[in-house]
gemmi code that builds the backbone of each chain (N, CA, C; Angstrom):
import gemmi

chains = {
    "A": [
        ("MET", (66.740, -103.854, -131.841), (66.208, -103.738, -133.328), (67.273, -103.992, -133.983)),
        ("THR", (66.664, -105.139, -135.187), (67.650, -105.620, -136.053), (67.536, -104.902, -137.453)),
        ("GLU", (68.602, -104.598, -138.074), (68.522, -104.028, -139.243), (68.785, -104.706, -140.377)),
        ("SER", (68.017, -104.574, -141.558), (68.490, -105.630, -142.611), (69.562, -104.963, -143.436)),
        ("SER", (70.352, -105.676, -143.963), (71.426, -105.376, -144.682), (71.292, -105.867, -146.383)),
        ("ILE", (72.171, -105.240, -147.125), (71.995, -105.775, -148.485), (73.258, -106.515, -148.881)),
        ("PRO", (73.346, -107.671, -148.694), (74.626, -108.332, -148.963), (74.919, -108.200, -150.431)),
        ("CYS", (73.983, -108.547, -151.361), (74.252, -108.462, -152.937), (73.127, -108.060, -153.655)),
        ("GLU", (73.362, -107.588, -154.817), (72.226, -107.239, -155.775), (72.832, -107.322, -157.069)),
        ("GLN", (72.032, -107.457, -158.265), (72.332, -107.805, -159.432), (71.105, -107.210, -160.436)),
        ("ALA", (71.712, -106.656, -161.613), (70.641, -106.428, -162.456), (70.906, -107.186, -163.677)),
        ("PHE", (69.808, -107.566, -164.395), (69.922, -108.724, -165.428), (68.953, -108.592, -166.406)),
        ("ILE", (69.093, -108.957, -167.653), (68.242, -109.114, -168.660), (67.960, -110.529, -169.315)),
        ("LEU", (66.829, -111.119, -169.415), (66.495, -112.440, -169.685), (66.137, -112.179, -171.446)),
        ("SER", (66.512, -113.063, -172.182), (66.204, -113.013, -173.536), (65.124, -114.209, -173.814)),
        ("GLN", (64.528, -114.233, -174.934), (63.794, -115.219, -175.634), (64.472, -116.504, -175.594)),
        ("GLU", (65.812, -116.441, -175.998), (66.790, -117.512, -176.081), (66.910, -118.164, -174.689)),
        ("ASP", (67.002, -117.352, -173.518), (67.129, -117.878, -172.282), (65.903, -118.681, -171.865)),
        ("PHE", (64.618, -118.020, -172.364), (63.482, -118.768, -171.934), (63.206, -120.281, -172.701)),
        ("ASP", (63.909, -120.059, -174.060), (63.808, -121.487, -174.615), (64.778, -122.502, -174.173)),
        ("ARG", (65.940, -122.096, -173.678), (67.157, -122.896, -173.192), (66.432, -123.438, -171.865)),
        ("PHE", (65.788, -122.561, -170.905), (65.268, -123.282, -169.779), (64.120, -123.983, -170.166)),
        ("ALA", (63.362, -123.905, -171.220), (62.276, -124.777, -171.394), (62.835, -126.031, -171.731)),
        ("ARG", (63.829, -126.305, -172.555), (64.639, -127.387, -172.924), (65.137, -128.145, -171.689)),
        ("LEU", (65.650, -127.286, -170.731), (66.253, -127.982, -169.596), (65.156, -128.533, -168.684)),
        ("SER", (64.169, -127.670, -168.602), (63.007, -128.250, -167.598), (61.911, -128.883, -168.182)),
        ("GLY", (61.799, -129.103, -169.456), (60.770, -129.815, -170.180), (59.450, -129.136, -169.983)),
        ("ASP", (59.453, -127.720, -169.623), (58.262, -126.968, -169.588), (58.118, -126.338, -170.916)),
        ("HIS", (57.436, -126.723, -171.990), (57.393, -126.019, -173.276), (56.183, -125.300, -173.172)),
        ("ASN", (55.371, -124.893, -172.223), (54.131, -124.196, -172.177), (54.299, -122.941, -173.079)),
        ("PRO", (53.328, -122.676, -174.081), (53.621, -121.835, -175.061), (53.542, -120.383, -174.431)),
        ("ILE", (53.145, -120.047, -173.265), (53.199, -118.858, -172.549), (54.735, -118.477, -172.287)),
        ("HIS", (55.677, -119.471, -172.524), (56.973, -119.200, -172.209), (57.865, -119.022, -173.771)),
        ("VAL", (57.316, -119.834, -174.512), (58.078, -120.148, -175.746), (57.539, -119.712, -177.147)),
        ("ASP", (56.170, -119.348, -177.113), (55.470, -119.123, -178.229), (55.081, -117.588, -178.413)),
        ("PRO", (55.814, -116.754, -179.020), (55.612, -115.342, -179.131), (54.142, -115.166, -179.671)),
        ("GLU", (53.742, -115.956, -180.748), (52.459, -115.730, -181.386), (51.323, -115.918, -180.453)),
        ("PHE", (51.480, -117.025, -179.971), (50.348, -117.555, -178.901), (50.326, -116.655, -177.948)),
        ("SER", (51.377, -116.051, -177.418), (51.589, -115.267, -176.112), (50.779, -113.995, -176.387)),
        ("ALA", (51.077, -113.271, -177.641), (50.506, -112.142, -177.981), (49.083, -112.072, -177.803)),
        ("ARG", (48.219, -113.351, -177.860), (46.838, -113.280, -177.847), (46.293, -113.583, -176.541)),
        ("THR", (47.304, -113.733, -175.626), (46.865, -113.879, -174.166), (46.929, -112.527, -173.383)),
        ("SER", (46.317, -112.506, -172.184), (46.305, -111.250, -171.486), (47.699, -110.726, -171.111)),
        ("PHE", (48.778, -111.457, -171.112), (50.009, -110.955, -171.065), (50.520, -110.133, -172.116)),
        ("GLY", (50.208, -110.608, -173.292), (50.578, -110.044, -174.464), (51.929, -110.383, -175.134)),
        ("ARG", (52.769, -110.928, -174.552), (54.205, -111.355, -174.870), (54.529, -112.627, -173.813)),
        ("THR", (55.547, -113.249, -174.476), (55.993, -114.491, -173.500), (56.484, -113.979, -172.208)),
        ("VAL", (56.384, -114.876, -171.069), (56.865, -114.354, -169.839), (57.847, -115.660, -169.368)),
        ("SER", (58.562, -115.146, -168.431), (59.825, -116.161, -167.928), (59.146, -117.305, -166.982)),
        ("HIS", (59.607, -118.406, -167.243), (59.493, -119.377, -166.227), (59.915, -118.980, -164.897)),
        ("GLY", (58.866, -119.298, -163.856), (59.300, -118.603, -162.395), (60.562, -119.303, -162.062)),
        ("MET", (60.706, -120.558, -162.447), (62.034, -121.203, -162.008), (63.325, -120.725, -162.639)),
        ("LEU", (62.909, -120.061, -163.904), (64.303, -119.428, -164.515), (64.753, -118.157, -163.544)),
        ("LEU", (63.666, -117.401, -162.977), (64.015, -116.288, -162.127), (64.691, -116.988, -160.864)),
        ("PHE", (64.149, -117.962, -160.376), (64.887, -118.540, -159.025), (66.171, -119.134, -159.475)),
        ("SER", (66.343, -119.406, -160.766), (67.785, -119.942, -161.216), (68.610, -118.689, -160.826)),
        ("VAL", (68.429, -117.497, -161.464), (69.142, -116.091, -161.383), (69.310, -116.003, -159.656)),
        ("VAL", (68.307, -116.362, -158.920), (68.465, -116.108, -157.337), (69.603, -117.155, -156.946)),
        ("ARG", (69.273, -118.328, -157.204), (70.157, -119.389, -156.884), (71.655, -119.155, -157.231)),
        ("SER", (71.924, -118.698, -158.482), (73.314, -118.487, -158.815), (73.966, -117.573, -158.146)),
        ("LEU", (73.238, -116.304, -157.706), (73.812, -115.348, -157.128), (74.102, -115.749, -155.658)),
        ("LEU", (73.300, -116.511, -154.953), (73.558, -116.992, -153.708), (74.899, -117.803, -153.864)),
        ("ALA", (74.999, -118.824, -154.953), (76.239, -119.521, -155.140), (77.491, -118.709, -155.324)),
        ("GLN", (77.201, -117.538, -155.963), (78.432, -116.727, -156.175), (78.851, -116.016, -154.923)),
        ("SER", (77.916, -115.609, -154.023), (78.205, -114.909, -152.715), (78.657, -115.807, -151.713)),
        ("TRP", (77.960, -117.093, -151.613), (78.387, -118.018, -150.536), (78.718, -119.394, -151.280)),
        ("PRO", (79.744, -119.579, -151.868), (80.166, -120.656, -152.546), (80.129, -121.936, -152.038)),
        ("ARG", (80.235, -121.958, -150.864), (80.364, -123.205, -149.847), (79.244, -123.513, -149.033)),
        ("SER", (78.130, -122.737, -149.226), (76.821, -123.000, -148.445), (76.031, -123.670, -148.912)),
        ("VAL", (74.838, -124.237, -148.098), (74.116, -125.069, -148.531), (72.643, -124.490, -148.465)),
        ("LEU", (71.768, -124.601, -149.638), (70.552, -124.037, -149.468), (69.532, -125.172, -148.863)),
        ("LYS", (68.973, -124.684, -147.618), (68.154, -125.602, -146.854), (66.553, -125.294, -147.177)),
        ("SER", (66.120, -124.397, -147.493), (64.815, -124.067, -147.791), (64.592, -122.739, -148.850)),
        ("GLN", (63.755, -122.612, -149.569), (63.272, -121.437, -150.227), (61.779, -121.452, -150.390)),
        ("SER", (61.215, -120.197, -150.259), (59.854, -119.931, -150.524), (59.887, -118.955, -151.698)),
        ("LEU", (58.906, -119.068, -152.510), (58.870, -118.227, -153.695), (57.281, -117.909, -153.971)),
        ("MET", (57.214, -116.483, -154.270), (55.994, -116.092, -154.967), (56.348, -115.175, -156.179)),
        ("PHE", (55.172, -115.448, -157.184), (55.513, -114.728, -158.507), (54.133, -113.832, -158.610)),
        ("PRO", (54.355, -112.755, -158.186), (53.153, -111.653, -158.203), (52.954, -111.123, -159.585)),
        ("ALA", (54.130, -110.893, -160.351), (53.917, -110.259, -161.681), (54.806, -110.861, -162.654)),
        ("PRO", (54.352, -111.089, -163.871), (55.218, -111.634, -164.945), (56.364, -110.967, -165.293)),
        ("ALA", (57.460, -111.680, -165.696), (58.941, -111.035, -166.095), (59.010, -111.234, -167.526)),
        ("TYR", (59.346, -110.183, -168.316), (59.195, -110.206, -169.879), (60.737, -110.239, -170.173)),
        ("ALA", (60.858, -110.848, -171.446), (62.243, -110.655, -171.914), (62.557, -109.247, -172.434)),
        ("GLY", (63.856, -109.016, -172.236), (64.384, -107.703, -172.844), (64.270, -106.606, -171.818)),
        ("ASP", (63.471, -106.933, -170.610), (63.473, -105.742, -169.503), (64.536, -106.045, -168.406)),
        ("THR", (65.166, -104.882, -168.099), (66.219, -105.005, -166.992), (65.501, -105.104, -165.583)),
        ("LEU", (65.870, -106.426, -165.233), (65.229, -106.926, -163.921), (66.384, -106.499, -162.628)),
        ("GLU", (65.841, -106.426, -161.494), (66.815, -105.914, -160.450), (66.599, -107.120, -159.397)),
        ("LEU", (67.597, -107.917, -158.899), (67.429, -108.727, -158.124), (68.198, -108.249, -156.813)),
        ("VAL", (67.692, -108.252, -155.602), (68.170, -107.650, -154.430), (68.060, -108.884, -153.409)),
        ("ILE", (69.093, -109.128, -152.696), (69.137, -110.320, -151.493), (69.514, -109.578, -150.448)),
        ("GLU", (68.690, -109.571, -149.345), (68.755, -108.934, -148.201), (69.010, -110.024, -146.943)),
        ("GLU", (69.866, -109.564, -146.125), (69.986, -110.646, -144.898), (68.991, -110.088, -143.813)),
        ("THR", (68.240, -110.909, -143.324), (67.222, -110.704, -142.265), (67.471, -111.323, -140.987)),
        ("GLY", (68.206, -112.352, -140.832), (68.542, -113.123, -139.642), (69.786, -113.913, -139.786)),
        ("ARG", (70.476, -114.142, -138.754), (71.583, -115.054, -138.761), (71.635, -115.848, -137.478)),
        ("GLU", (71.580, -117.086, -137.497), (71.684, -117.820, -136.023), (72.602, -118.940, -136.267)),
        ("GLY", (73.732, -118.877, -135.710), (74.943, -120.034, -135.902), (75.218, -119.676, -137.259)),
        ("ARG", (75.276, -120.957, -138.011), (75.712, -121.031, -139.293), (74.398, -120.860, -140.361)),
        ("THR", (73.215, -120.439, -139.843), (72.147, -120.348, -140.587), (71.816, -118.840, -140.975)),
        ("LEU", (71.768, -118.635, -142.366), (71.516, -117.169, -142.670), (70.217, -117.250, -143.032)),
        ("THR", (69.386, -116.249, -142.889), (67.777, -116.059, -143.447), (68.040, -114.896, -144.271)),
        ("LEU", (67.513, -114.826, -145.532), (67.596, -113.847, -146.613), (66.302, -113.647, -147.252)),
        ("THR", (66.021, -112.455, -147.619), (64.862, -112.367, -148.616), (65.580, -112.147, -149.921)),
        ("THR", (64.779, -112.621, -150.906), (65.225, -112.624, -152.337), (64.049, -111.880, -153.196)),
        ("THR", (64.353, -110.657, -153.802), (63.442, -109.917, -154.413), (63.768, -109.642, -155.831)),
        ("ILE", (62.812, -109.881, -156.968), (63.159, -109.530, -158.242), (62.177, -108.500, -158.636)),
        ("THR", (62.563, -107.436, -159.235), (61.525, -106.242, -159.486), (61.812, -105.949, -160.775)),
        ("ARG", (60.767, -105.494, -161.449), (61.008, -105.263, -162.938), (60.890, -103.614, -163.078)),
        ("PRO", (61.095, -103.056, -164.452), (61.255, -101.484, -164.354), (60.097, -100.724, -163.989)),
        ("ASP", (58.970, -101.557, -164.080), (57.685, -100.428, -163.497), (57.448, -100.632, -162.081)),
        ("GLY", (58.499, -101.252, -161.398), (58.533, -101.423, -159.835), (57.557, -102.595, -159.426)),
        ("GLU", (57.057, -103.365, -160.362), (56.136, -104.577, -159.830), (57.183, -105.628, -159.440)),
        ("THR", (56.799, -106.496, -158.454), (57.667, -107.447, -158.114), (57.420, -108.851, -159.013)),
        ("CYS", (58.381, -109.379, -159.458), (58.296, -110.481, -160.265), (58.570, -111.806, -159.408)),
        ("LEU", (59.464, -111.565, -158.405), (59.613, -112.870, -157.534), (59.904, -112.238, -156.283)),
        ("ALA", (59.170, -112.725, -155.199), (59.449, -112.455, -153.623), (59.703, -113.775, -153.073)),
        ("GLY", (60.827, -113.725, -152.220), (60.892, -115.082, -151.715), (61.753, -114.973, -150.428)),
        ("GLN", (62.099, -116.075, -149.659), (62.728, -116.043, -148.430), (63.452, -117.511, -148.451)),
        ("CYS", (64.820, -117.480, -147.978), (65.378, -118.644, -148.030), (66.421, -118.694, -146.710)),
        ("GLU", (66.768, -120.063, -146.606), (67.616, -120.202, -145.487), (68.887, -120.944, -146.062)),
        ("LEU", (70.275, -120.388, -145.641), (71.314, -120.762, -146.381), (72.098, -121.312, -145.157)),
        ("GLN", (72.651, -122.585, -145.143), (73.626, -122.973, -144.093), (75.032, -122.778, -144.681)),
        ("LEU", (75.691, -121.848, -143.937), (76.984, -121.368, -144.375), (77.987, -122.365, -143.817)),
        ("SER", (79.198, -122.571, -144.708), (80.383, -123.389, -144.213), (80.934, -122.639, -143.119)),
        ("GLU", (81.956, -123.667, -142.516), (82.667, -122.986, -141.240), (83.292, -121.779, -141.727)),
        ("GLU", (84.067, -121.714, -142.982), (84.887, -120.608, -143.360), (83.887, -119.439, -143.657)),
        ("GLU", (82.663, -119.534, -143.895), (81.893, -118.429, -144.353), (81.036, -117.700, -143.060)),
        ("VAL", (80.963, -118.419, -141.844), (80.362, -117.782, -140.928), (80.919, -116.574, -140.426)),
    ],
    "B": [
        ("MET", (33.723, -116.425, -166.266), (34.530, -117.179, -165.553), (33.912, -118.644, -165.294)),
        ("SER", (34.659, -119.594, -165.788), (34.115, -120.982, -165.453), (34.952, -121.824, -164.525)),
        ("LEU", (34.271, -122.318, -163.769), (35.007, -123.370, -162.638), (34.829, -124.796, -163.061)),
        ("ASP", (34.382, -125.157, -164.300), (34.169, -126.470, -164.592), (35.427, -127.438, -164.472)),
        ("ARG", (36.658, -126.832, -164.907), (37.954, -127.473, -164.608), (38.266, -127.502, -163.160)),
        ("PHE", (37.954, -126.473, -162.419), (38.330, -126.532, -161.051), (37.540, -127.567, -160.374)),
        ("ASP", (36.212, -127.772, -160.940), (35.272, -128.592, -160.115), (35.891, -130.132, -160.477)),
        ("ALA", (36.659, -130.306, -161.387), (36.958, -131.743, -161.576), (38.263, -131.927, -160.904)),
        ("LEU", (38.746, -131.105, -159.989), (39.928, -131.379, -159.088), (39.421, -131.984, -157.821)),
        ("LYS", (39.892, -132.959, -157.253), (39.633, -133.589, -156.128), (40.868, -133.469, -155.062)),
        ("GLU", (40.740, -133.325, -153.914), (41.730, -133.556, -153.032), (42.229, -135.077, -153.008)),
        ("GLY", (43.478, -135.098, -152.988), (44.146, -136.622, -152.908), (44.587, -136.871, -154.412)),
        ("LEU", (44.145, -135.992, -155.568), (44.413, -136.256, -156.871), (45.974, -136.043, -157.041)),
        ("SER", (46.717, -136.881, -157.696), (48.248, -136.639, -157.795), (48.700, -136.778, -159.225)),
        ("ALA", (49.891, -136.239, -159.481), (50.481, -136.416, -160.854), (52.025, -136.654, -160.570)),
        ("SER", (52.626, -137.402, -161.325), (53.942, -137.522, -161.100), (54.820, -137.590, -162.392)),
        ("THR", (56.071, -137.394, -162.173), (56.921, -137.385, -163.476), (58.338, -138.071, -162.912)),
        ("ARG", (59.200, -138.669, -163.772), (60.517, -139.084, -163.560), (61.301, -138.453, -164.471)),
        ("ARG", (62.634, -138.072, -163.928), (63.446, -137.435, -164.786), (64.983, -137.636, -164.497)),
        ("VAL", (65.902, -137.793, -165.208), (67.162, -138.001, -164.980), (67.939, -136.622, -165.728)),
        ("PHE", (68.689, -135.967, -164.774), (69.546, -134.767, -165.251), (70.953, -135.340, -165.356)),
        ("ALA", (71.354, -135.306, -166.709), (72.735, -135.695, -167.039), (73.709, -134.632, -166.859)),
        ("SER", (75.186, -134.839, -166.713), (75.889, -133.838, -166.188), (75.957, -132.799, -167.371)),
        ("GLU", (75.737, -133.109, -168.474), (75.543, -131.927, -169.461), (74.398, -130.920, -169.132)),
        ("ASP", (73.340, -131.455, -168.749), (72.232, -130.596, -168.313), (72.748, -129.712, -167.207)),
        ("LEU", (73.584, -130.142, -166.202), (73.943, -129.376, -165.165), (74.822, -128.171, -165.656)),
        ("GLN", (75.703, -128.386, -166.670), (76.640, -127.699, -167.171), (75.806, -126.600, -168.080)),
        ("GLU", (74.772, -127.095, -168.747), (73.881, -126.104, -169.576), (73.342, -125.131, -168.260)),
        ("TRP", (72.695, -125.517, -167.407), (72.175, -124.636, -166.387), (73.360, -123.607, -165.933)),
        ("CYS", (74.450, -124.120, -165.586), (75.526, -123.101, -165.076), (75.825, -122.115, -166.208)),
        ("ASP", (75.910, -122.563, -167.590), (76.046, -121.726, -168.701), (75.109, -120.837, -168.866)),
        ("LEU", (73.850, -121.094, -168.713), (72.529, -120.257, -168.841), (72.690, -119.232, -167.658)),
        ("CYS", (73.194, -119.538, -166.504), (73.388, -118.618, -165.262), (74.573, -118.078, -165.356)),
        ("GLN", (75.312, -118.291, -166.350), (76.696, -117.680, -166.554), (77.548, -117.703, -165.229)),
        ("LEU", (77.398, -118.994, -164.679), (78.300, -119.351, -163.546), (79.484, -120.284, -163.867)),
        ("ASP", (80.518, -119.466, -163.554), (81.868, -120.412, -163.957), (82.458, -121.201, -162.776)),
        ("GLN", (81.518, -121.898, -162.081), (81.795, -122.969, -161.150), (81.292, -124.270, -161.198)),
        ("THR", (81.911, -125.435, -160.690), (81.436, -126.564, -160.931), (80.179, -126.671, -159.794)),
        ("TRP", (79.245, -127.397, -160.232), (78.077, -127.568, -159.215), (77.965, -128.953, -158.731)),
        ("GLN", (77.864, -129.079, -157.421), (77.492, -130.317, -156.706), (76.219, -130.761, -156.899)),
        ("GLY", (75.752, -131.959, -157.596), (74.310, -132.386, -157.697), (73.621, -131.403, -158.484)),
        ("VAL", (72.277, -131.751, -158.484), (71.295, -131.057, -159.507), (70.858, -129.880, -158.761)),
        ("PRO", (70.913, -128.919, -159.256), (70.602, -127.170, -158.769), (69.033, -127.341, -158.427)),
        ("GLU", (68.829, -126.767, -157.395), (67.574, -126.558, -156.680), (66.467, -126.253, -157.763)),
        ("PRO", (66.808, -125.103, -158.641), (65.816, -124.627, -159.489), (65.420, -125.716, -160.574)),
        ("LEU", (66.159, -126.562, -160.903), (65.919, -127.769, -161.653), (64.733, -128.735, -161.195)),
        ("ILE", (64.939, -128.913, -159.722), (64.145, -129.706, -158.942), (62.741, -129.015, -158.897)),
        ("ALA", (62.831, -127.747, -158.517), (61.586, -126.975, -158.662), (60.934, -127.074, -160.017)),
        ("GLY", (61.828, -126.883, -160.920), (61.217, -127.002, -162.354), (60.292, -128.219, -162.580)),
        ("LEU", (60.607, -129.369, -161.991), (59.816, -130.327, -161.953), (58.436, -130.238, -161.472)),
        ("PHE", (58.384, -129.663, -160.348), (57.065, -129.258, -159.825), (56.264, -128.258, -160.869)),
        ("SER", (57.026, -127.338, -161.287), (56.386, -126.279, -162.118), (55.849, -126.841, -163.344)),
        ("TYR", (56.492, -127.919, -163.806), (56.176, -128.755, -165.029), (54.913, -129.329, -164.829)),
        ("LEU", (55.088, -130.104, -163.586), (53.828, -130.856, -163.417), (52.669, -130.038, -163.140)),
        ("LEU", (52.735, -128.910, -162.586), (51.512, -128.060, -162.176), (50.972, -127.281, -163.599)),
        ("GLY", (51.919, -127.019, -164.439), (51.499, -126.333, -165.683), (50.795, -127.194, -166.770)),
        ("GLU", (51.441, -128.350, -166.779), (51.172, -129.173, -167.685), (50.315, -130.604, -167.340)),
        ("GLU", (50.236, -131.014, -166.204), (49.208, -132.173, -165.879), (48.361, -131.798, -164.837)),
        ("LEU", (48.720, -131.254, -163.594), (47.758, -131.102, -162.537), (48.052, -129.782, -161.782)),
        ("PRO", (47.199, -128.827, -161.970), (45.794, -128.723, -162.685), (46.043, -128.627, -164.230)),
        ("GLY", (47.284, -128.263, -164.740), (47.424, -128.322, -166.209), (47.241, -126.769, -166.798)),
        ("HIS", (47.072, -126.769, -168.095), (47.234, -125.453, -168.748), (46.237, -124.407, -168.196)),
        ("GLY", (46.613, -123.267, -167.998), (45.703, -122.103, -167.306), (46.206, -122.133, -165.823)),
        ("THR", (46.991, -122.926, -165.520), (47.487, -122.622, -163.946), (48.323, -121.420, -163.910)),
        ("ASN", (47.824, -120.735, -162.662), (48.561, -119.449, -162.386), (49.275, -119.825, -161.263)),
        ("TYR", (50.604, -119.801, -161.171), (51.586, -120.255, -160.209), (51.823, -119.014, -159.221)),
        ("LEU", (51.231, -119.235, -157.942), (51.289, -118.084, -157.042), (52.279, -118.353, -156.076)),
        ("LYS", (52.734, -119.446, -155.575), (53.662, -119.607, -154.354), (54.121, -121.140, -154.624)),
        ("GLN", (55.321, -121.107, -154.122), (56.032, -122.624, -153.877), (57.009, -122.385, -152.710)),
        ("ALA", (56.824, -123.359, -151.805), (57.898, -123.343, -150.583), (58.289, -124.805, -150.794)),
        ("MET", (59.662, -124.781, -150.475), (60.490, -125.970, -150.506), (61.592, -126.095, -149.576)),
        ("ALA", (61.790, -127.333, -148.896), (62.716, -127.692, -148.041), (63.585, -128.771, -148.689)),
        ("PHE", (64.978, -128.441, -148.627), (65.817, -129.390, -149.346), (66.615, -130.369, -148.203)),
        ("HIS", (66.476, -131.640, -148.518), (66.906, -132.426, -147.438), (68.191, -133.334, -147.903)),
        ("ALA", (68.121, -133.496, -149.213), (69.521, -134.182, -149.693), (69.802, -133.860, -151.097)),
        ("THR", (71.066, -134.090, -151.567), (71.452, -133.696, -152.877), (70.895, -134.736, -153.847)),
        ("ALA", (70.428, -134.042, -155.020), (69.989, -134.963, -156.112), (71.224, -135.141, -157.045)),
        ("GLU", (71.741, -136.262, -157.249), (72.781, -136.434, -158.240), (72.672, -136.553, -159.630)),
        ("ALA", (73.503, -136.042, -160.452), (73.521, -136.163, -161.834), (73.463, -137.653, -162.060)),
        ("GLY", (72.568, -138.104, -163.266), (72.504, -139.431, -163.752), (71.513, -140.321, -162.964)),
        ("GLU", (71.103, -139.697, -161.723), (70.090, -140.377, -160.910), (68.710, -140.343, -161.312)),
        ("THR", (67.616, -141.194, -161.363), (66.347, -141.096, -161.794), (65.625, -140.375, -160.489)),
        ("LEU", (65.184, -139.237, -160.831), (64.234, -138.446, -159.850), (62.826, -138.690, -160.071)),
        ("THR", (62.109, -138.664, -159.126), (60.568, -138.819, -159.161), (60.098, -137.759, -158.297)),
        ("ALA", (59.263, -136.802, -159.141), (58.776, -135.746, -158.640), (57.151, -135.791, -158.703)),
        ("SER", (56.501, -135.492, -157.452), (54.951, -135.479, -157.683), (54.235, -134.374, -156.926)),
        ("VAL", (53.053, -134.107, -157.379), (52.242, -133.041, -156.773), (50.884, -133.546, -156.467)),
        ("THR", (50.394, -133.407, -155.171), (49.287, -133.956, -154.693), (48.195, -132.918, -154.296)),
        ("ILE", (46.934, -132.848, -154.692), (46.084, -131.786, -154.128), (45.826, -132.049, -152.471)),
        ("SER", (46.179, -130.917, -151.809), (45.606, -130.985, -150.503), (44.662, -130.310, -149.954)),
        ("ARG", (44.469, -129.188, -150.750), (43.431, -128.519, -150.285), (42.659, -127.455, -151.562)),
        ("LEU", (41.337, -127.374, -151.468), (40.775, -126.785, -152.522), (39.813, -125.747, -152.033)),
        ("ARG", (39.916, -124.408, -152.552), (39.101, -123.341, -151.925), (38.518, -122.713, -153.308)),
        ("ARG", (37.215, -123.346, -153.441), (36.331, -122.916, -154.601), (36.051, -121.638, -154.884)),
        ("ASP", (35.742, -120.842, -153.672), (35.473, -119.548, -153.784), (36.346, -118.532, -154.241)),
        ("LYS", (37.675, -119.093, -154.242), (38.663, -118.233, -154.799), (39.493, -118.974, -155.990)),
        ("ALA", (38.888, -120.062, -156.059), (39.662, -120.973, -157.281), (40.934, -121.304, -157.002)),
        ("LEU", (41.409, -121.529, -155.673), (42.806, -121.750, -155.157), (42.954, -123.259, -154.937)),
        ("ALA", (43.979, -123.658, -155.266), (44.373, -124.980, -154.835), (45.650, -125.337, -154.341)),
        ("ASN", (45.946, -125.845, -153.183), (47.003, -126.278, -152.554), (47.475, -127.577, -152.947)),
        ("LEU", (48.935, -127.879, -153.219), (49.547, -129.042, -153.670), (50.777, -129.162, -152.752)),
        ("LYS", (50.844, -130.581, -152.233), (51.993, -131.063, -151.717), (53.003, -131.374, -152.971)),
        ("THR", (54.225, -130.919, -152.596), (55.222, -131.290, -153.728), (56.303, -131.975, -153.065)),
        ("VAL", (56.687, -133.145, -153.764), (57.772, -133.867, -153.045), (58.813, -134.490, -154.323)),
        ("CYS", (59.814, -134.467, -154.008), (60.955, -135.225, -155.005), (61.639, -136.209, -154.259)),
        ("THR", (61.871, -137.362, -154.818), (62.613, -138.384, -154.224), (63.752, -138.879, -155.076)),
        ("GLY", (64.721, -139.639, -154.449), (65.688, -139.911, -155.373), (65.562, -141.600, -155.888)),
        ("HIS", (66.537, -142.041, -156.415), (66.329, -143.446, -157.072), (66.076, -144.616, -156.053)),
        ("ASP", (66.741, -144.132, -154.717), (66.568, -145.032, -153.662), (65.396, -144.842, -152.671)),
        ("GLY", (64.641, -143.735, -153.066), (63.411, -143.418, -152.421), (63.774, -142.427, -151.286)),
        ("ARG", (64.999, -141.846, -151.233), (65.371, -140.872, -150.222), (64.947, -139.507, -150.582)),
        ("LEU", (64.163, -138.824, -149.345), (63.478, -137.549, -149.677), (64.822, -136.489, -150.052)),
        ("ILE", (64.373, -135.964, -151.125), (65.338, -134.663, -151.697), (64.649, -133.481, -151.244)),
        ("CYS", (63.440, -133.414, -151.506), (62.772, -131.990, -151.515), (61.342, -132.127, -151.201)),
        ("ASP", (60.659, -131.454, -150.155), (59.220, -131.425, -150.179), (58.835, -129.983, -149.659)),
        ("GLY", (57.578, -129.901, -150.120), (57.036, -128.562, -149.918), (55.490, -128.500, -150.297)),
        ("GLU", (55.099, -127.163, -150.562), (53.693, -127.121, -150.949), (53.697, -125.907, -152.009)),
        ("ALA", (52.772, -125.980, -152.909), (52.603, -125.135, -154.158), (50.943, -124.581, -153.778)),
        ("LEU", (50.858, -123.371, -154.141), (49.570, -122.656, -154.374), (49.320, -122.055, -155.636)),
        ("VAL", (48.381, -122.652, -156.234), (48.081, -122.094, -157.583), (46.437, -121.601, -157.702)),
        ("LEU", (46.352, -120.646, -158.655), (45.070, -120.165, -158.962), (44.564, -120.769, -160.359)),
        ("PHE", (43.409, -121.371, -160.213), (42.950, -122.193, -161.490), (41.580, -121.788, -161.947)),
        ("GLN", (41.457, -120.980, -162.671), (40.151, -120.414, -163.057), (40.144, -119.959, -164.742)),
        ("HIS", (39.070, -119.889, -165.186), (39.211, -119.628, -167.007), (38.014, -118.666, -167.117)),
    ],
}
model = gemmi.Model(1)
for chain_id, residues in chains.items():
    chain = gemmi.Chain(chain_id)
    for i, (resn, *xyz) in enumerate(residues, 1):
        res = gemmi.Residue()
        res.name, res.seqid = resn, gemmi.SeqId(i, " ")
        for name, pos in zip(("N", "CA", "C"), xyz):
            atom = gemmi.Atom()
            atom.name, atom.element = name, gemmi.Element(name[0])
            atom.pos, atom.b_iso = gemmi.Position(*pos), 0.0
            res.add_atom(atom)
        chain.add_residue(res)
    model.add_chain(chain)
structure = gemmi.Structure()
structure.add_model(model)
structure.setup_entities()
């Protein structure tokens, strides 16, 4: 039996300013991310985070935890939208380890328990990190 | 619910974009993530953001509901390098209004940086 462990977790809050900055960086200015008035008239009711801004939070926690590792693969699902101002919880769990390759699940949950990001990744660790 | 726009999609349809990330962009990404370490090459979320941009703005375009993205990273994308990202429709499921797309990013010399697949819901 293999037990999963939780190497790292982080609570964070994204702001509309963060959405705007990621829009400028990515070139994705879709109004659902950057226009509160437009978004108020959609089924979401307010602006939502870019999925890849959520991935950015995941990627930076991976980098902080394993600074010399290389990201080999990442899968992402975005079941529910993430809103500005909410406290979001990122949890990274180890599910497998083979040689220098670490398999992790990455999950971001919002205050009502809905999942905003569910993913899996493979990190190749450096010699010192194994 | 209308499938008029879905029905305009065809397997094999493709959209692409070119982008250069300057070292200032990489620093801005680190600042946004509150990371105080220097980053080697273009962070993967900015590569992924090229696919996200193409899906949301070009193919299928506005109204796309991004469900899944899988990516394998093969080489580092360098700051200042012209990157080409493309999305190509590989499978359409009209009954569920779902589209699968191959997603590829290559470097200025054609080397493969990232490949993978996206799944989107496209209905109105």
